[in-house]
Backbone bond lengths (Angstrom), bond angles and torsions (degrees), N, CA, C in turn:
res aa  C-N    CA-C-N  psi(-1)  N-CA   C-N-CA  omega(-1)  CA-C   N-CA-C  phi
1 X - - - 1.546 - - 1.507 104.56 -
2 X 1.318 113.22 110.64 1.525 118.37 174.43 1.485 108.34 -97.38
3 X 1.208 119.25 122.01 1.512 121.98 179.37 1.629 105.72 -130.36
4 X 1.431 110.37 116.77 1.474 114.52 169.87 1.529 109.30 -55.83
5 X 1.284 119.48 144.13 1.457 122.06 -174.09 1.517 108.90 -108.60
6 X 1.314 126.98 5.19 1.382 131.59 171.71 1.561 111.71 52.98
7 X 1.313 117.20 -152.20 1.379 123.21 -172.96 1.611 111.97 -66.61
8 X 1.434 111.23 -35.26 1.410 112.57 176.52 1.540 114.55 -60.24
9 X 1.293 114.37 -37.94 1.420 119.25 -179.21 1.557 113.00 -66.24
10 X 1.377 111.35 -41.51 1.451 117.74 173.12 1.624 113.57 -56.81
11 X 1.368 117.74 -44.33 1.340 122.80 -178.70 1.603 108.23 -67.51
12 X 1.342 118.60 -41.26 1.410 118.93 178.58 1.554 112.91 -66.12
13 X 1.245 117.20 -33.70 1.499 123.06 176.46 1.456 107.91 -65.91
14 X 1.330 120.01 -43.92 1.458 122.16 177.58 1.595 110.61 -61.71
15 X 1.367 113.39 -30.94 1.428 114.87 -177.61 1.488 111.69 -92.57
16 X 1.436 109.99 18.66 1.552 115.73 174.09 1.538 112.15 71.70
17 X 1.363 117.13 30.03 1.417 121.58 176.78 1.617 105.69 -67.03
18 X 1.326 115.45 142.47 1.456 118.29 175.24 1.465 109.64 -106.42
19 X 1.421 118.69 137.67 1.432 122.87 -177.16 1.453 111.27 -104.01
20 X 1.308 117.22 143.10 1.463 126.69 -179.50 1.498 111.33 -140.51
21 X 1.342 117.36 157.23 1.430 118.59 173.13 1.507 109.22 -118.68
22 X 1.304 117.44 124.17 1.499 127.13 179.37 1.504 108.09 -93.22
23 X 1.382 112.68 143.03 1.529 115.70 176.36 1.548 106.60 -122.57
24 X 1.324 113.47 128.93 1.438 121.10 179.41 1.416 115.30 -70.62
25 X 1.390 118.47 129.03 1.440 126.72 179.37 1.575 113.81 -103.99
26 X 1.310 113.21 -22.30 1.422 120.88 178.08 1.508 116.64 173.38
27 X 1.224 121.97 176.16 1.506 129.14 -177.85 1.423 115.08 -155.29
28 X 1.372 119.94 152.14 1.389 123.08 -178.10 1.546 106.93 -146.21
29 X 1.245 117.60 146.13 1.521 125.22 170.22 1.538 107.16 -84.35
30 X 1.309 115.90 108.84 1.525 118.17 173.87 1.491 110.52 -75.11
31 X 1.341 118.31 -39.22 1.427 123.50 171.29 1.572 106.11 -142.68
32 X 1.389 117.86 176.23 1.520 113.03 176.15 1.501 113.05 -63.85
33 X 1.287 118.56 -14.21 1.427 120.68 -174.43 1.593 114.61 -120.76
34 X 1.359 116.53 14.47 1.439 119.09 -176.76 1.595 105.47 -149.51
35 X 1.290 114.60 124.43 1.476 120.74 -176.61 1.506 111.50 -124.41
36 X 1.374 114.60 139.12 1.466 119.13 177.48 1.450 110.80 -110.80
37 X 1.303 118.65 126.35 1.515 126.48 179.33 1.487 110.37 -110.87
38 X 1.351 115.26 132.20 1.568 122.55 -172.77 1.534 104.99 -102.03
39 X 1.333 116.24 139.90 1.476 120.52 -178.94 1.592 112.10 -134.46
40 X 1.319 114.07 158.10 1.444 120.98 157.82 1.534 103.28 -95.95
41 X 1.343 112.34 147.09 1.478 120.74 -162.60 1.505 117.59 -86.22
42 X 1.340 118.69 -5.32 1.466 117.54 -176.53 1.518 117.55 57.45
43 X 1.367 115.00 25.33 1.474 122.00 -178.47 1.403 118.53 86.59
44 X 1.399 117.26 5.04 1.448 124.01 -178.08 1.568 114.09 -59.98
45 X 1.364 114.06 -45.97 1.490 117.47 -178.46 1.418 114.96 -65.03
46 X 1.271 117.22 -44.82 1.501 123.56 178.32 1.493 111.33 -62.57
47 X 1.368 118.55 -39.05 1.431 122.96 173.51 1.464 113.54 -64.39
48 X 1.391 118.83 -38.26 1.451 120.83 179.73 1.393 112.66 -69.83
49 X 1.306 124.39 -31.75 1.411 124.78 172.66 1.566 110.08 57.33
50 X 1.257 117.16 -137.26 1.511 124.52 179.91 1.550 113.87 -67.21
51 X 1.290 114.90 -7.10 1.475 118.79 -177.37 1.524 109.29 -85.84
52 X 1.301 121.93 -7.62 1.378 127.42 177.58 1.606 105.41 -60.82
53 X 1.318 112.62 128.02 1.496 114.10 -173.56 1.534 109.29 -146.54
54 X 1.463 113.83 163.58 1.447 118.52 172.39 1.566 112.60 -52.91
55 X 1.236 121.11 140.84 1.453 129.55 172.75 1.521 108.12 76.54
56 X 1.303 124.33 7.11 1.409 125.75 178.17 1.478 114.49 -55.79
57 X 1.316 119.77 127.21 1.365 125.48 -175.61 1.610 114.95 -126.00
58 X 1.205 114.15 159.59 1.529 122.31 -178.77 1.531 109.07 -127.83
59 X 1.241 115.08 156.90 1.527 119.86 175.73 1.579 108.94 -105.12
60 X 1.357 112.40 120.72 1.393 118.79 176.93 1.504 111.70 -93.67
61 X 1.319 117.22 145.09 1.478 121.01 -179.63 1.537 110.09 -105.96
62 X 1.269 116.07 131.36 1.440 123.24 177.71 1.479 110.04 -126.25
63 X 1.284 115.56 159.17 1.502 116.51 174.22 1.524 109.93 -106.13
64 X 1.261 113.93 129.82 1.486 117.61 -175.12 1.644 108.96 -129.50
65 X 1.247 112.66 98.61 1.460 119.69 -175.95 1.537 111.38 57.50
66 X 1.252 115.39 47.49 1.464 122.03 -178.97 1.438 116.02 76.17
67 X 1.339 121.48 0.37 1.400 122.40 177.59 1.505 112.57 -111.94
68 X 1.427 115.51 150.50 1.508 115.68 178.85 1.539 113.54 -74.84
69 X 1.332 113.36 141.20 1.568 117.31 -172.06 1.473 102.16 -143.19
70 X 1.383 115.85 115.24 1.458 122.94 -179.20 1.543 111.69 -112.94
71 X 1.406 110.00 140.27 1.460 121.16 177.01 1.532 109.63 -133.12
72 X 1.328 115.11 148.87 1.487 122.39 -176.93 1.560 110.04 -96.84
73 X 1.347 115.76 137.43 1.433 118.31 -179.72 1.538 105.92 -140.53
74 X 1.388 117.89 141.09 1.422 126.84 176.51 1.411 114.47 -79.77
75 X 1.382 119.23 131.55 1.469 123.26 175.64 1.484 111.18 -62.78
76 X 1.375 117.74 136.78 1.394 124.14 -178.36 1.516 109.01 -116.14
77 X 1.321 119.90 121.33 1.487 124.83 -177.15 1.417 114.83 48.88
78 X 1.308 121.03 57.38 1.469 122.52 -179.02 1.570 107.74 -72.96
79 X 1.390 113.16 130.73 1.451 122.45 -179.55 1.495 108.48 -113.83
80 X 1.318 118.16 94.87 1.539 123.67 -179.71 1.483 115.19 -48.60
81 X 1.365 115.33 -43.73 1.473 122.87 -173.83 1.555 108.41 -71.68
82 X 1.308 118.08 -40.93 1.525 119.41 177.58 1.490 112.87 -81.80
83 X 1.380 119.74 -19.02 1.411 120.84 -170.36 1.474 115.55 69.33
84 X 1.284 120.56 38.20 1.419 122.13 -176.49 1.549 110.01 -136.22
85 X 1.412 111.10 159.02 1.412 119.89 176.01 1.520 107.80 -161.10
86 X 1.321 120.39 -178.79 1.445 123.31 172.04 1.524 106.60 -135.52
87 X 1.313 114.07 160.57 1.425 122.69 173.44 1.619 106.40 -127.07
88 X 1.276 110.37 149.93 1.554 119.93 -176.77 1.447 108.82 -116.78
89 X 1.347 113.67 136.36 1.479 119.66 -174.17 1.587 108.35 -120.12
90 X 1.313 121.86 116.15 1.443 123.21 171.84 1.577 104.86 -79.15
91 X 1.248 119.26 106.16 1.439 124.15 -163.69 1.602 105.83 -80.90
92 X 1.435 105.66 136.41 1.493 115.11 168.89 1.539 107.46 -153.35
93 X 1.241 122.22 -161.65 1.482 121.69 179.43 1.495 109.04 -89.32
94 X 1.287 115.73 94.97 1.480 120.86 178.49 1.550 109.08 -163.14
95 X 1.362 112.75 162.62 1.456 118.28 -177.39 1.546 117.78 -57.85
96 X 1.362 112.41 -33.72 1.443 115.56 -179.47 1.467 111.92 -74.88
97 X 1.405 117.17 -36.52 1.407 120.67 179.69 1.509 113.63 -69.69
98 X 1.397 112.17 -34.99 1.529 115.57 177.98 1.548 110.32 -68.41
99 X 1.470 115.92 -33.09 1.470 116.12 176.08 1.484 110.04 -64.93
100 X 1.368 118.41 -44.07 1.427 120.42 -175.86 1.478 112.62 -64.61
101 X 1.324 116.79 -37.50 1.456 121.25 178.29 1.519 111.06 -65.62
102 X 1.300 119.21 -38.35 1.552 120.22 -173.59 1.526 113.23 -96.44
103 X 1.330 124.04 -10.26 1.415 122.92 -171.64 1.450 109.20 -69.02
104 X 1.346 117.30 147.09 1.413 122.46 176.91 1.580 110.07 -127.28
105 X 1.411 118.21 162.98 1.465 118.12 173.32 1.420 115.17 -48.52
106 X 1.400 115.88 134.10 1.436 120.95 -178.30 1.541 110.49 100.11
107 X 1.247 122.58 -19.47 1.407 128.62 176.05 1.559 107.14 -62.44
108 X 1.350 117.66 147.30 1.402 123.67 178.34 1.457 110.14 -128.78
109 X 1.421 114.44 156.42 1.451 119.11 -179.75 1.542 102.12 -146.70
110 X 1.343 112.64 146.37 1.488 122.14 176.42 1.574 107.90 -85.65
111 X 1.299 114.30 148.31 1.481 118.36 -178.03 1.611 108.80 -143.44
112 X 1.198 117.79 153.29 1.476 125.86 171.03 1.509 112.83 -126.85
113 X 1.269 116.80 137.81 1.424 121.84 178.68 1.493 111.81 -115.11
114 X 1.430 115.48 105.71 1.455 116.60 -175.73 1.541 104.63 -161.80
115 X 1.288 120.89 129.68 1.467 125.38 174.35 1.537 112.75 102.54
116 X 1.316 114.24 -11.03 1.487 114.30 -176.23 1.530 108.38 -79.55
117 X 1.357 114.05 145.17 1.554 114.69 175.39 1.465 106.88 -170.34
118 X 1.369 116.07 165.62 1.503 121.37 178.44 1.537 106.45 -158.22
119 X 1.318 113.16 137.66 1.423 121.16 174.73 1.468 105.71 -120.27
120 X 1.278 119.52 120.73 1.425 126.92 176.85 1.570 107.52 -64.62
121 X 1.324 117.24 132.35 1.476 117.43 -177.19 1.478 108.42 -70.82
122 X 1.369 111.70 140.25 1.481 121.64 178.07 1.463 107.40 -137.74
123 X 1.397 118.92 124.52 1.504 125.52 -1.99 1.508 112.74 -62.00
124 X 1.363 115.25 157.21 1.474 117.25 179.31 1.560 106.27 -67.30
125 X 1.309 110.90 141.99 1.578 115.70 -179.30 1.629 107.70 -74.94
126 X 1.314 108.47 156.75 1.465 114.13 171.50 1.535 109.91 -78.92
127 X 1.282 119.02 -24.85 1.490 124.35 -174.69 1.466 110.37 -146.23
128 X 1.382 121.49 122.60 1.425 123.48 169.60 1.545 111.06 -71.04
129 X 1.297 117.06 135.13 1.437 119.38 173.72 1.475 107.32 -116.60
130 X 1.283 119.87 109.01 1.412 128.99 -171.72 1.506 116.83 -115.31
131 X 1.219 115.71 133.95 1.496 117.96 -173.03 1.484 104.77 -134.86
132 X 1.425 116.43 122.42 1.385 120.07 -178.41 1.540 114.92 -167.97
133 X 1.292 115.59 -158.52 1.489 122.82 -173.62 1.539 108.98 -154.52
134 X 1.265 120.24 -177.77 1.546 119.37 177.71 1.512 111.46 -53.54
135 X 1.342 122.53 -39.45 1.462 118.46 -179.01 1.403 115.53 -62.97
136 X 1.392 116.91 -29.52 1.482 118.10 176.74 1.457 114.44 -100.72
137 X 1.374 122.93 9.69 1.373 126.17 177.95 1.491 114.34 -53.79
138 X 1.372 121.83 -44.46 1.505 124.15 179.00 1.512 110.44 -61.01
139 X 1.309 122.08 -36.09 1.421 122.89 178.33 1.520 111.11 -73.20
140 X 1.381 115.70 -37.29 1.440 119.64 177.24 1.499 110.80 -61.23
141 X 1.355 115.98 -48.61 1.453 121.55 177.08 1.499 112.76 -56.35
142 X 1.323 114.43 -39.41 1.513 115.50 -176.10 1.541 110.64 -70.78
143 X 1.385 117.61 -24.71 1.384 120.05 174.15 1.495 115.03 -74.04
144 X 1.365 114.39 -39.98 1.504 120.45 175.46 1.511 109.38 -63.08
145 X 1.369 117.41 -37.71 1.470 119.19 171.71 1.462 117.03 -61.23
146 X 1.328 114.54 -46.61 1.454 122.38 -177.99 1.503 116.79 -64.59
147 X 1.335 114.42 -28.03 1.523 121.29 -177.47 1.536 106.39 -124.77
148 X 1.366 115.56 67.65 1.551 120.41 -176.22 1.486 111.67 -63.67
149 X 1.300 124.50 -26.24 1.406 122.23 -176.76 1.514 113.87 -101.80
150 X 1.350 118.11 12.55 1.479 120.57 -179.34 1.454 109.10 -105.55
151 X 1.329 115.61 137.74 1.404 121.10 175.70 1.630 106.73 -67.39
152 X 1.339 111.69 158.86 1.451 119.22 178.97 1.548 112.90 -149.33
153 X 1.332 110.84 140.70 1.476 114.83 168.49 1.552 106.22 -122.37
154 X 1.321 115.07 130.83 1.410 122.35 -174.31 1.562 109.10 -120.36
155 X 1.379 111.49 124.19 1.470 116.56 169.44 1.476 108.12 -98.97
156 X 1.333 117.43 116.85 1.444 120.62 -169.29 1.510 110.48 -123.77
157 X 1.321 115.32 114.24 1.453 122.49 178.90 1.476 113.00 -78.26
158 X 1.348 121.90 129.81 1.415 126.96 179.01 1.512 110.66 -112.50
159 X 1.350 112.03 157.23 1.472 118.22 175.74 1.429 115.11 -131.78
160 X 1.369 119.87 -15.56 1.421 130.58 -177.48 1.513 107.07 -123.93
161 X 1.336 113.87 152.91 1.498 118.99 171.32 1.525 109.11 -62.80
162 X 1.364 117.08 -35.22 1.447 123.31 -174.55 1.567 110.96 -67.81
163 X 1.295 117.19 -17.21 1.480 123.93 -178.03 1.516 110.55 -60.81
164 X 1.376 117.96 -23.60 1.498 122.80 172.70 1.520 112.59 -63.15
165 X 1.295 116.90 -23.69 1.463 124.05 -178.79 1.508 115.14 -87.15
166 X 1.304 116.34 -8.90 1.494 120.81 -175.36 1.526 110.47 -59.20
167 X 1.293 116.69 142.72 1.468 119.89 178.35 1.551 119.58 -80.94
168 X 1.356 113.07 72.13 1.415 119.34 173.53 1.599 110.04 -71.87
169 X 1.269 120.68 127.91 1.410 121.84 -174.26 1.487 114.37 -88.33
170 X 1.396 104.16 74.31 1.536 116.03 -179.00 1.490 116.89 -83.12
171 X 1.220 118.44 133.15 1.487 125.39 163.22 1.486 109.15 -97.38
172 X 1.315 120.53 103.47 1.457 123.04 -176.98 1.549 112.35 -51.62
173 X 1.275 118.56 -24.21 1.415 118.80 -175.99 1.540 109.12 -81.61
174 X 1.272 118.54 -21.93 1.464 118.95 -175.66 1.518 116.25 -122.35
175 X 1.410 113.20 -20.78 1.408 113.36 -170.23 1.529 111.95 -120.79
176 X 1.400 115.90 148.95 1.449 120.60 173.96 1.489 110.49 -128.75
177 X 1.358 123.13 147.49 1.428 124.54 177.42 1.449 106.81 -123.27
178 X 1.357 115.62 137.81 1.467 123.50 178.40 1.506 106.75 -120.33
179 X 1.344 116.11 105.97 1.476 121.77 -173.10 1.477 105.99 -90.30
180 X 1.432 114.43 134.59 1.481 122.01 176.43 1.517 107.89 -128.84
181 X 1.317 112.80 125.57 1.550 115.83 172.51 1.411 114.25 -66.02
182 X 1.322 117.75 132.81 1.527 118.19 178.16 1.477 112.88 -61.42
183 X 1.252 117.14 124.83 1.513 124.68 172.72 1.447 114.12 -139.02
184 X 1.304 117.13 143.49 1.495 122.62 174.96 1.545 111.68 53.57
185 X 1.313 117.93 47.95 1.435 121.46 175.88 1.433 115.73 61.94
186 X 1.434 116.25 31.16 1.511 117.80 175.85 1.564 110.16 103.39
187 X 1.335 115.58 -8.39 1.562 117.53 -176.13 1.511 110.97 -56.81
188 X 1.330 118.83 -36.23 1.488 119.97 -174.94 1.540 111.19 -71.68
189 X 1.279 116.81 -30.80 1.468 124.00 174.94 1.552 109.07 -68.32
190 X 1.376 117.50 -48.05 1.399 121.20 176.50 1.457 114.14 -57.79
191 X 1.290 117.84 -42.96 1.498 119.99 177.91 1.531 114.32 -64.96
192 X 1.307 116.12 -43.08 1.500 118.34 177.22 1.471 109.41 -64.02
193 X 1.320 122.79 -45.83 1.448 121.10 179.27 1.539 114.78 -60.93
194 X 1.333 113.02 -43.35 1.535 116.94 176.76 1.505 114.51 -60.34
195 X 1.362 113.45 -32.51 1.451 122.73 -178.79 1.562 115.65 -77.40
196 X 1.321 109.71 -30.42 1.531 119.03 -170.43 1.466 117.55 -107.78
197 X 1.318 114.50 -34.88 1.497 117.07 -168.63 1.559 111.54 -73.95
198 X 1.338 123.67 -34.53 1.482 120.55 -176.76 1.531 115.46 -55.75
199 X 1.361 119.53 -33.55 1.388 114.99 -179.47 1.516 116.66 -80.26
200 X 1.406 115.88 -5.76 1.382 123.24 176.94 1.568 110.14 -98.67
201 X 1.305 117.59 -5.72 1.460 125.67 178.37 1.559 112.43 -127.30
202 X 1.357 121.42 61.75 1.308 120.24 -175.39 1.509 118.28 -72.51
203 X 1.379 112.16 -21.32 1.515 119.73 176.58 1.504 107.11 -116.59
204 X 1.347 114.15 103.76 1.449 116.88 175.64 1.521 120.21 -49.49
205 X 1.404 116.72 -32.88 1.347 118.74 -177.45 1.442 118.07 -76.88
206 X 1.339 115.74 -11.54 1.532 118.35 -177.90 1.556 109.58 -122.49
207 X 1.325 119.23 -1.28 1.487 122.34 176.76 1.576 104.67 -77.11
208 X 1.312 112.97 158.66 1.477 121.75 177.21 1.439 112.37 -144.57
209 X 1.395 119.66 117.30 1.410 124.17 -176.44 1.532 108.31 -116.53
210 X 1.296 116.32 129.72 1.473 120.90 174.75 1.560 103.79 -119.73
211 X 1.370 117.13 126.24 1.488 118.69 -179.29 1.474 107.79 -139.59
212 X 1.359 117.31 148.52 1.427 126.14 -179.09 1.604 105.59 -161.33
213 X 1.310 114.47 95.29 1.448 120.92 178.50 1.535 107.05 -127.17
214 X 1.324 114.59 -158.02 1.452 115.41 173.17 1.586 109.76 -67.33
215 X 1.237 118.38 160.29 1.491 122.73 -169.45 1.439 111.93 -58.26
216 X 1.342 119.39 -46.00 1.473 120.98 -172.83 1.617 108.57 -71.90
217 X 1.298 117.41 -37.94 1.433 118.82 177.17 1.485 112.28 -64.11
218 X 1.340 112.26 -45.48 1.495 118.65 179.25 1.462 109.66 -57.35
219 X 1.375 119.34 -48.12 1.421 122.50 -177.00 1.572 110.55 -62.77
220 X 1.249 117.78 -41.55 1.416 122.44 178.44 1.474 114.04 -61.07
221 X 1.362 116.58 -48.45 1.461 119.08 -177.28 1.522 113.18 -74.07
222 X 1.452 112.90 -28.75 1.488 113.01 175.10 1.514 117.87 -66.29
223 X 1.396 110.73 -35.18 1.464 118.74 178.38 1.511 106.33 -66.49
224 X 1.282 119.31 -44.63 1.455 121.71 -178.23 1.530 115.22 -63.32
225 X 1.342 113.08 -42.51 1.484 118.97 179.27 1.540 106.14 -61.95
226 X 1.279 121.89 -47.46 1.460 127.33 -175.29 1.452 113.88 -67.42
227 X 1.382 117.33 -46.90 1.436 123.51 -168.22 1.577 110.66 -92.43
228 X 1.294 117.57 -46.50 1.493 125.07 -174.27 1.503 111.15 -83.24
229 X 1.380 118.63 -44.52 1.455 122.57 176.55 1.430 113.75 -92.52
230 X 1.285 119.38 -7.92 1.453 121.56 176.12 1.527 117.49 59.81
231 X 1.404 115.31 36.35 1.420 122.27 -175.29 1.586 102.02 -82.48
232 X 1.348 113.84 133.80 1.443 118.18 177.21 1.557 114.52 -62.35
233 X 1.310 121.46 148.73 1.401 126.55 -172.55 1.594 108.50 -53.96
234 X 1.289 119.85 -37.85 1.482 120.92 -176.83 1.505 114.01 -78.72
235 X 1.391 117.26 -1.34 1.405 121.01 -178.71 1.634 110.70 -111.50
236 X 1.384 111.90 11.90 1.474 120.67 175.52 1.536 107.68 -128.85
237 X 1.295 123.04 117.92 1.432 122.44 175.86 1.543 103.15 -118.54
238 X 1.352 112.42 116.14 1.465 119.19 -174.86 1.527 112.84 -131.71
239 X 1.297 117.88 148.89 1.464 120.86 178.93 1.561 104.42 -160.08
240 X 1.364 112.44 123.76 1.493 119.22 172.40 1.526 110.23 -72.49
241 X 1.253 119.64 117.26 1.509 123.31 -175.26 1.456 115.77 -87.42
242 X 1.406 118.40 -28.05 1.413 120.96 -176.97 1.438 111.44 -160.86
243 X 1.321 116.97 159.51 1.436 124.77 178.48 1.484 114.19 -105.51
244 X 1.386 116.26 135.95 1.412 122.20 -179.57 1.462 108.66 -87.83
245 X 1.420 113.03 110.72 1.487 115.31 -179.51 1.466 116.62 -60.65
246 X 1.322 109.14 -34.22 1.554 116.15 -177.70 1.447 111.41 -64.88
247 X 1.395 119.59 -28.96 1.410 123.51 178.47 1.509 117.59 -90.23
248 X 1.383 112.58 -8.09 1.488 119.12 -175.80 1.507 111.67 -69.19
């Protein structure tokens, strides 16, 4: 699959983005609205070396009506020795979702690695405070895997009834998940987090919050965490994963 990358590709190349070609080995429907696609890595994991980290993501390139279109996805279960990983797609009406639905073993897609990074919180938190939705579930699971002895509370925004079936890697002894149905462009999630998170973060210097929701919700909660709760910048890791077209 050869896709011209347009001006975005030029910028990423100037920023020393590295290009790879991934080959599909299989796919499975996790739920009716969530699909996992398996790949060989085209040399990515060997090139990443020790920089491989939780929440690591890549930019996939799709063709949309003759124009390049890129979206970021988190690596799922990367196996450096085997040179394999998976990507998970929260399905909706979009070019990336259509590709994920239709792709078959042997299909290939181009990808660029640039901009991904992760700094482990120091000191280590007593509890991970994670805020996300199906689009950020792979990153949430990677954090739960990376900190297996750490307690975690997850505020998880849902859009479909099938989201209750999503494979959140919970350890019942350490983790709890609080599901919130998406309402009013993320307002219900914001309200719940503001009401419940402060009691779990009594010490701003040792709390740790990771959040990745739609861009507007992420921006609102990040500002609240920094200004109202006075969490230091290094204790809040936030990234807007997608834009709500209905709220635009």
